[in-house]
C-alpha positions as a Markdown table, in Angstrom:
| # | Residue | x | y | z |
|---|---|---|---|---|
| 1 | Met | 259.7 | -110.6 | 319.2 |
| 2 | Arg | 256.7 | -109.9 | 317.3 |
| 3 | Lys | 255.5 | -106.1 | 317.2 |
| 4 | Leu | 251.7 | -105.1 | 318.0 |
| 5 | Thr | 250.6 | -102.2 | 315.5 |
| 6 | Tyr | 247.5 | -100.2 | 316.3 |
| 7 | Tyr | 246.9 | -99.2 | 312.5 |
| 8 | Val | 243.6 | -97.2 | 312.2 |
| 9 | Ala | 242.4 | -94.3 | 310.6 |
| 10 | Ala | 241.5 | -90.8 | 312.6 |
| 11 | Thr | 239.9 | -87.4 | 312.2 |
| 12 | Ile | 242.5 | -84.6 | 312.8 |
| 13 | Asp | 240.4 | -84.4 | 316.3 |
| 14 | Gly | 241.2 | -87.7 | 317.4 |
| 15 | Phe | 238.0 | -89.8 | 316.4 |
| 16 | Ile | 238.1 | -93.2 | 314.7 |
| 17 | Ala | 234.2 | -93.4 | 314.4 |
| 18 | Ser | 231.1 | -91.3 | 315.2 |
| 19 | Glu | 229.4 | -92.1 | 318.7 |
| 20 | Asp | 227.3 | -94.7 | 317.0 |
| 21 | Gly | 230.1 | -96.5 | 315.4 |
| 22 | Ala | 229.9 | -95.5 | 311.7 |
| 23 | Val | 233.0 | -94.3 | 309.8 |
| 24 | Asp | 231.0 | -93.3 | 306.4 |
| 25 | Phe | 232.4 | -89.8 | 306.8 |
| 26 | Phe | 235.9 | -91.3 | 306.1 |
| 27 | Pro | 235.8 | -90.3 | 302.2 |
| 28 | Val | 236.5 | -93.3 | 300.2 |
| 29 | Gly | 238.6 | -92.9 | 296.8 |
| 30 | Gly | 241.7 | -90.1 | 296.4 |
| 31 | Asp | 245.4 | -91.4 | 295.9 |
| 32 | His | 246.2 | -92.6 | 299.4 |
| 33 | Gly | 243.7 | -95.6 | 299.4 |
| 34 | Pro | 245.8 | -97.3 | 296.6 |
| 35 | Ala | 249.3 | -96.3 | 298.0 |
| 36 | Ile | 248.7 | -97.5 | 301.4 |
| 37 | Thr | 246.9 | -100.8 | 300.3 |
| 38 | Ala | 250.0 | -101.8 | 297.9 |
| 39 | Gln | 252.0 | -101.6 | 301.2 |
| 40 | Tyr | 249.4 | -103.3 | 303.6 |
| 41 | Pro | 247.1 | -105.3 | 301.6 |
| 42 | Glu | 246.3 | -107.8 | 304.4 |
| 43 | Thr | 244.5 | -104.9 | 306.0 |
| 44 | Leu | 241.9 | -105.2 | 303.8 |
| 45 | Pro | 238.9 | -107.4 | 304.6 |
| 46 | Thr | 238.8 | -110.6 | 302.9 |
| 47 | Lys | 235.7 | -110.0 | 300.9 |
| 48 | Val | 237.3 | -106.8 | 299.5 |
| 49 | Arg | 240.4 | -108.4 | 298.9 |
| 50 | Glu | 238.6 | -111.0 | 296.8 |
| 51 | Ala | 236.5 | -108.5 | 295.0 |
| 52 | Leu | 239.5 | -106.3 | 293.8 |
| 53 | Gly | 241.5 | -109.6 | 293.0 |
| 54 | Val | 244.3 | -109.0 | 295.7 |
| 55 | Ala | 246.0 | -112.0 | 296.1 |
| 56 | His | 249.1 | -110.7 | 298.1 |
| 57 | Arg | 250.5 | -112.8 | 300.8 |
| 58 | Ser | 250.8 | -111.2 | 304.2 |
| 59 | Thr | 254.2 | -109.4 | 304.5 |
| 60 | Thr | 253.4 | -107.3 | 307.5 |
| 61 | Phe | 250.7 | -108.8 | 309.6 |
| 62 | Asp | 249.5 | -112.3 | 310.0 |
| 63 | Thr | 247.4 | -111.6 | 313.1 |
| 64 | Val | 244.4 | -109.3 | 313.6 |
| 65 | Ile | 243.0 | -108.2 | 317.2 |
| 66 | Met | 239.8 | -106.0 | 317.3 |
| 67 | Gly | 237.3 | -105.3 | 320.0 |
| 68 | Arg | 233.9 | -106.5 | 320.0 |
| 69 | Lys | 232.3 | -103.3 | 318.4 |
| 70 | Thr | 234.9 | -103.2 | 315.8 |
| 71 | His | 233.9 | -106.7 | 315.0 |
| 72 | Asp | 229.9 | -105.9 | 315.1 |
| 73 | Phe | 230.9 | -103.4 | 312.4 |
| 74 | Gly | 232.0 | -106.1 | 310.2 |
| 75 | Val | 228.8 | -108.5 | 311.4 |
| 76 | Arg | 226.6 | -105.5 | 310.2 |
| 77 | Thr | 228.3 | -105.3 | 306.8 |
| 78 | Gly | 227.5 | -109.2 | 306.1 |
| 79 | Thr | 230.4 | -111.1 | 307.7 |
| 80 | Ser | 231.2 | -112.7 | 311.1 |
| 81 | Ser | 235.1 | -113.5 | 309.7 |
| 82 | Pro | 236.1 | -110.3 | 308.3 |
| 83 | Tyr | 239.9 | -110.8 | 307.9 |
| 84 | Ser | 239.7 | -114.8 | 307.4 |
| 85 | His | 243.2 | -114.5 | 305.5 |
| 86 | Leu | 244.6 | -113.8 | 308.9 |
| 87 | Arg | 244.7 | -115.4 | 312.4 |
| 88 | Gln | 241.8 | -113.1 | 314.1 |
| 89 | Phe | 240.7 | -112.6 | 317.7 |
| 90 | Val | 238.0 | -110.7 | 319.2 |
| 91 | Val | 238.3 | -109.2 | 322.7 |
| 92 | Ser | 235.1 | -109.4 | 324.5 |
| 93 | Gln | 234.0 | -110.2 | 328.1 |
| 94 | Ala | 230.1 | -109.9 | 327.2 |
| 95 | Leu | 230.2 | -112.5 | 324.4 |
| 96 | Pro | 229.4 | -116.1 | 325.7 |
| 97 | Glu | 231.2 | -117.7 | 323.0 |
| 98 | Ser | 233.4 | -117.0 | 319.7 |
| 99 | Pro | 231.1 | -115.4 | 316.9 |
| 100 | Asp | 232.9 | -117.6 | 314.1 |
| 101 | Pro | 234.9 | -120.7 | 313.9 |
| 102 | Asp | 237.6 | -118.7 | 312.4 |
| 103 | Ile | 237.9 | -116.2 | 315.3 |
| 104 | Glu | 239.3 | -116.8 | 318.8 |
| 105 | Leu | 237.7 | -115.1 | 321.5 |
| 106 | Ile | 239.7 | -113.2 | 324.3 |
| 107 | Ser | 237.5 | -113.0 | 327.2 |
| 108 | Gly | 240.2 | -112.6 | 329.9 |
| 109 | Asp | 243.0 | -110.5 | 330.0 |
| 110 | Pro | 243.8 | -109.0 | 326.8 |
| 111 | Leu | 247.2 | -107.9 | 327.8 |
| 112 | Ala | 248.6 | -111.1 | 329.0 |
| 113 | Arg | 247.0 | -112.8 | 325.4 |
| 114 | Val | 249.1 | -110.2 | 323.7 |
| 115 | Arg | 252.0 | -110.8 | 325.4 |
| 116 | Glu | 252.0 | -114.5 | 324.6 |
| 117 | Leu | 251.2 | -113.6 | 320.9 |
| 118 | Lys | 254.2 | -111.3 | 320.8 |
| 119 | Arg | 256.5 | -114.2 | 321.9 |
| 120 | Glu | 255.1 | -116.7 | 319.1 |
| 121 | Lys | 257.1 | -116.8 | 315.7 |
| 122 | Gly | 255.2 | -115.0 | 312.6 |
| 123 | Leu | 254.6 | -111.5 | 311.3 |
| 124 | Gly | 253.3 | -108.7 | 313.2 |
| 125 | Ile | 250.1 | -108.3 | 315.1 |
| 126 | Trp | 247.6 | -105.8 | 313.9 |
| 127 | Leu | 245.2 | -104.0 | 316.4 |
| 128 | Cys | 242.6 | -102.4 | 314.3 |
| 129 | Gly | 240.4 | -101.4 | 316.6 |
| 130 | Gly | 238.7 | -99.7 | 318.6 |
| 131 | Gly | 239.8 | -96.9 | 320.9 |
| 132 | Glu | 238.9 | -98.4 | 324.2 |
| 133 | Leu | 240.9 | -101.9 | 323.4 |
| 134 | Ala | 243.7 | -99.9 | 322.3 |
| 135 | Gln | 243.8 | -97.9 | 325.8 |
| 136 | Thr | 243.9 | -101.0 | 327.3 |
| 137 | Leu | 246.7 | -102.5 | 325.4 |
| 138 | Leu | 248.4 | -99.3 | 325.1 |
| 139 | Pro | 251.6 | -100.9 | 327.4 |
| 140 | Glu | 252.2 | -103.4 | 324.4 |
| 141 | Ile | 251.7 | -101.1 | 321.2 |
| 142 | Asp | 255.1 | -100.9 | 319.6 |
| 143 | Gln | 253.9 | -98.9 | 316.7 |
| 144 | Val | 250.9 | -96.5 | 315.6 |
| 145 | Phe | 250.2 | -96.3 | 311.8 |
| 146 | Leu | 247.9 | -93.5 | 311.5 |
| 147 | Lys | 245.7 | -92.3 | 308.4 |
| 148 | Leu | 244.9 | -89.0 | 309.3 |
| 149 | Tyr | 241.9 | -87.6 | 307.5 |
| 150 | Pro | 241.6 | -83.7 | 307.3 |
| 151 | Ile | 238.3 | -83.5 | 309.0 |
| 152 | Val | 236.7 | -82.5 | 312.4 |
| 153 | Leu | 234.2 | -84.6 | 313.6 |
| 154 | Gly | 233.4 | -82.7 | 316.8 |
| 155 | Arg | 232.6 | -85.9 | 319.0 |
| 156 | Gly | 232.7 | -89.7 | 318.5 |
| 157 | Arg | 234.9 | -92.7 | 319.8 |
| 158 | Pro | 238.4 | -91.6 | 320.4 |
| 159 | Leu | 241.3 | -93.1 | 319.2 |
| 160 | Phe | 242.5 | -94.3 | 322.5 |
| 161 | Gly | 239.3 | -94.3 | 324.5 |
| 162 | Ala | 237.5 | -92.0 | 326.2 |
| 163 | Gly | 238.8 | -90.4 | 329.5 |
| 164 | Ala | 242.0 | -92.2 | 329.1 |
| 165 | Arg | 243.9 | -92.2 | 332.4 |
| 166 | Leu | 247.6 | -93.1 | 332.2 |
| 167 | Pro | 250.1 | -93.0 | 334.9 |
| 168 | Glu | 252.5 | -91.2 | 332.7 |
| 169 | Ala | 252.9 | -90.0 | 329.0 |
| 170 | Thr | 253.6 | -92.6 | 326.4 |
| 171 | Arg | 255.9 | -91.3 | 324.0 |
| 172 | Phe | 256.5 | -92.2 | 320.1 |
| 173 | Arg | 258.6 | -91.1 | 317.5 |
| 174 | Val | 257.8 | -90.4 | 313.8 |
| 175 | Leu | 259.2 | -93.0 | 311.6 |
| 176 | Thr | 258.0 | -91.8 | 308.3 |
| 177 | Ser | 255.1 | -89.6 | 307.2 |
| 178 | Arg | 253.6 | -89.0 | 303.7 |
| 179 | Val | 250.7 | -86.5 | 302.7 |
| 180 | Phe | 248.6 | -87.4 | 299.7 |
| 181 | Glu | 247.2 | -85.0 | 297.3 |
| 182 | Asp | 243.7 | -85.9 | 298.6 |
| 183 | Gly | 244.9 | -84.3 | 301.9 |
| 184 | Val | 245.2 | -87.6 | 303.9 |
| 185 | Ala | 248.6 | -88.0 | 306.1 |
| 186 | Phe | 249.8 | -91.3 | 306.7 |
| 187 | Leu | 252.0 | -91.4 | 309.8 |
| 188 | Lys | 253.9 | -94.3 | 311.0 |
| 189 | Tyr | 255.2 | -93.9 | 314.9 |
| 190 | Ser | 257.5 | -96.4 | 317.0 |
| 191 | Arg | 257.3 | -96.4 | 320.5 |
| 192 | Ile | 260.1 | -94.9 | 322.7 |
| 193 | Arg | 261.0 | -97.5 | 325.3 |
C-alpha cells in the first residue's frame, strides 16, 4: 500500500507560514537544501527543476496533494500547475472547478480520496500543505518529513491547523534525523499504528 507523507518546512514553534501565507522568513541557501533536494528532487516545483537542470525521475513520490491556500501560493508565483512532473490534486470545496487541466480537484471527502489513492499502484503520495488539510488527513498520514528551521515566528499557520481537536494522541517514532551546519534539522517520522 502506498504511503501518505506530510513533507513540510516548519519553525521550531510549529508554523509552516505566516498568517498571510508568506514563507519568505525561511532562509534560502545553506547546506540543507542541496542535500535534501538530492534525496527528494521531485519535491521541487517543475519550474525550479527546469531552471536547475534537475532531470531525476521520481523515486519517492509520484503524487502530490495540496490545499487551496498552498496551491494559491503557487499561483501567486506564476504557475497554476506547480508540480506538473507529478500527478497533482488540490483539495477545495470553494473552487467551482479545477484550477488547471493538469490538476484533479478534490471537492468531496479528502480522506476517502486519499484512501483510494493509497490502494492504487505507484510511489508515495506527498502532502505538501497546508496545515488544515494535514489535520483533516491525519488519520491517513503514515510519515512526517519535517524540515525544522531554527526560527521562532510567534504566530502563523500551524503545522496541523489551528485548534486541533483530536480524539487521542497520534504517535510517531523518529526514523532518522540530521542537523545541518546551517542549523536546519531534517527529521523523518513514521506513524506508530
